[in-house]
C-alpha positions in Angstrom: 93.3 108.2 100.7 91.1 105.2 100.6 90.2 105.4 96.9 90.5 102.1 95.1 93.1 101.9 92.3 92.1 100.0 89.2 94.7 97.6 87.8 94.1 96.1 84.3 96.2 93.0 83.8 96.9 91.4 80.4 98.0 87.8 80.7 97.6 84.2 79.5 96.6 81.3 81.7 99.4 79.0 80.3 102.1 81.6 80.9 104.5 80.8 83.8 105.7 84.3 84.2 102.0 85.5 84.3 101.4 83.3 87.3 104.7 84.2 89.0 103.9 87.9 88.2 100.5 87.5 89.7 102.0 86.4 93.0 104.6 89.2 93.0 101.9 91.7 92.2 99.7 90.4 95.1 102.7 90.8 97.4 103.2 94.3 96.2 99.6 95.2 96.9 99.9 93.8 100.4 103.1 95.7 101.0 101.6 99.0 99.7 98.3 98.8 101.6 96.7 100.3 98.5 93.2 98.9 97.8 92.9 97.7 94.3 90.3 96.6 91.8 91.8 94.0 89.5 90.4 93.3 86.0 92.0 90.5 83.9 92.2 90.8 80.1 92.8 88.1 77.6 96.1 87.6 75.7 97.0 84.5 73.8 100.7 83.5 73.6 99.9 80.6 71.3 96.7 81.3 69.5 97.5 78.7 66.9 97.9 75.9 69.5 95.6 72.9 68.5 92.6 72.0 70.7 94.0 68.5 71.1 97.7 68.7 72.1 99.5 65.4 72.0 103.1 66.4 72.7 104.5 67.1 76.2 105.3 70.6 77.4 109.0 69.7 77.1 108.7 68.6 73.5 106.8 71.8 72.6 109.2 74.0 74.5 112.2 72.3 72.7 110.6 73.1 69.3 109.8 76.7 70.2 113.2 77.4 71.7 115.1 75.2 69.2 116.8 73.2 71.8 116.9 69.5 72.8 114.3 68.0 75.0 116.8 67.5 77.9 117.6 71.2 77.6 113.9 72.1 77.6 113.5 70.0 80.8 116.3 72.0 82.4 114.4 75.2 81.4 111.3 73.7 83.1 113.3 73.1 86.2 114.6 76.7 86.3 111.0 77.9 85.9 109.9 75.6 88.7 112.6 77.0 91.0 111.6 80.6 90.1 107.9 79.8 90.8 108.8 78.1 94.1 110.6 81.3 95.2 107.2 83.1 94.7 105.3 80.5 96.7 104.0 78.4 93.7 104.5 74.8 92.9 104.8 74.0 89.2 104.5 70.4 88.1 105.7 70.1 84.5 105.5 66.3 84.6 101.7 66.5 84.9 101.1 69.7 82.9 98.8 69.3 79.9 99.6 71.9 77.2 96.4 73.4 75.9 94.8 76.1 73.7 93.6 78.8 76.1 90.8 80.4 74.0 88.0 78.7 75.9 89.6 79.4 79.2 89.8 83.1 78.4 86.0 83.0 77.6 85.5 81.5 81.0 87.3 84.4 82.6 84.9 86.8 80.9 81.9 84.8 82.1 83.3 84.8 85.6 83.8 88.5 85.4 80.1 89.0 84.7 79.3 87.0 87.9 81.8 88.8 90.1 84.3 85.9 90.3 86.9 86.7 87.8 89.8 87.0 90.3 89.0 83.6 91.8 88.5 82.0 88.4 91.9 83.3 87.2 93.7 81.8 90.2 91.8 78.5 89.9 92.7 78.2 86.2 96.3 78.9 86.7 96.6 76.5 89.6 94.8 73.8 87.6 97.2 74.2 84.7 100.6 74.6 86.4 100.0 72.6 89.6 97.1 70.1 89.2 97.7 68.8 85.7 94.1 69.6 84.6 93.3 70.1 80.9 92.1 73.7 80.6 91.5 73.3 76.9 88.5 70.9 77.5 85.0 72.3 77.9 84.0 69.7 80.6 87.2 70.4 82.6 86.6 74.1 82.5 83.0 73.6 83.6 84.1 71.6 86.6 86.7 74.2 87.6 84.1 76.9 87.3 81.7 74.9 89.5 84.5 74.5 92.1 84.3 78.3 92.7 80.6 78.5 92.7 79.7 79.2 89.1 76.8 77.4 87.3 78.3 74.5 85.5 75.5 73.9 83.0 75.1 77.6 82.2 78.8 77.9 81.5 78.7 75.0 79.1 75.9 76.6 77.2 77.7 79.9 77.0 81.0 78.3 75.8 79.1 76.3 73.2 77.6 79.5 71.7 80.9 81.4 71.8 79.1 84.2 73.7 82.4 85.8 75.0 84.6 85.4 71.9 84.2 89.1 71.0 85.3 90.2 74.5 88.4 88.1 74.2 89.2 89.6 70.7 88.5 93.1 72.1 91.1 92.5 74.9 93.6 91.4 72.3 92.9 94.4 70.1 93.4 96.7 73.1 96.7 95.1 73.9 97.8 95.8 70.4 96.7 99.4 70.7 98.7 99.7 73.9 101.7 98.2 72.1 101.8 95.2 74.5 104.1 92.6 73.0 104.5 90.3 76.0 102.7 89.4 79.2 102.1 89.8 82.0 101.4 93.5 81.5 99.9 95.7 84.2 98.2 99.0 83.6 97.8 100.9 86.9 95.1 103.5 87.2 95.0 103.8 83.4 98.3 105.6 83.5 101.3 103.5 84.4 102.4 100.4 82.6 104.4 97.7 84.4 105.8 94.9 82.1 106.8 91.5 83.3 107.0 89.7 86.6 108.6 92.6 88.5 109.6 92.3 92.2 106.9 93.2 94.7 108.6 96.5 95.6 108.2 97.8 92.0 104.4 97.1 92.2 104.2 98.7 95.6 105.9 101.8 94.4 103.7 102.2 91.3 100.6 101.7 93.4 101.6 104.2 96.0 102.5 106.8 93.4 99.1 106.3 91.7 97.3 106.5 95.0 99.1 109.7 96.0 98.5 111.4 92.7 94.9 110.5 92.8 94.6 112.0 96.3 96.2 115.3 95.2 94.0 115.5 92.1 90.9 115.0 94.3 
């Protein structure tokens, strides 16, 4: 009954519901008492985003949703309120829109060094709360160093594109699974949970996976 359940999570760093879903998933894990091994996989919501973004998040959101900038700001406030209910503080005034391709490569680098979960949290907090530019190599290197990764080694790795293929493989796997939006959770390779569900939904899925695994063994 103590077997660890693997949970594969497809998400993007610059995805508010991915961060909110992360917190709700963590609450579900705590409530279930099921030990988990979490592996994060890459998914780009805006792969065509430029490396140097000059517009504000509200301006970009207004274009995407075809609404006015004041309406987009109201949507930001609604997201901020939803995030706060999950224990997160979003700061859209400071937020710097970014292309997340390099950040996804950082996550694969961190995975190879046993720090992917910590890196994911740091990147999301940097983006949504701290106003850090996660599209910039130097900024990513500093964030990685904050959790104990080798700054200079990471810079070399990003400059060579060492983990580009891993990012692309994650995206291909998402397509094979039919994933059209994130966050998306695959529990024990069997059960798919889409979106930022409530903690109870995650707890139920984890408990079911654990019980089935115990019976099978």
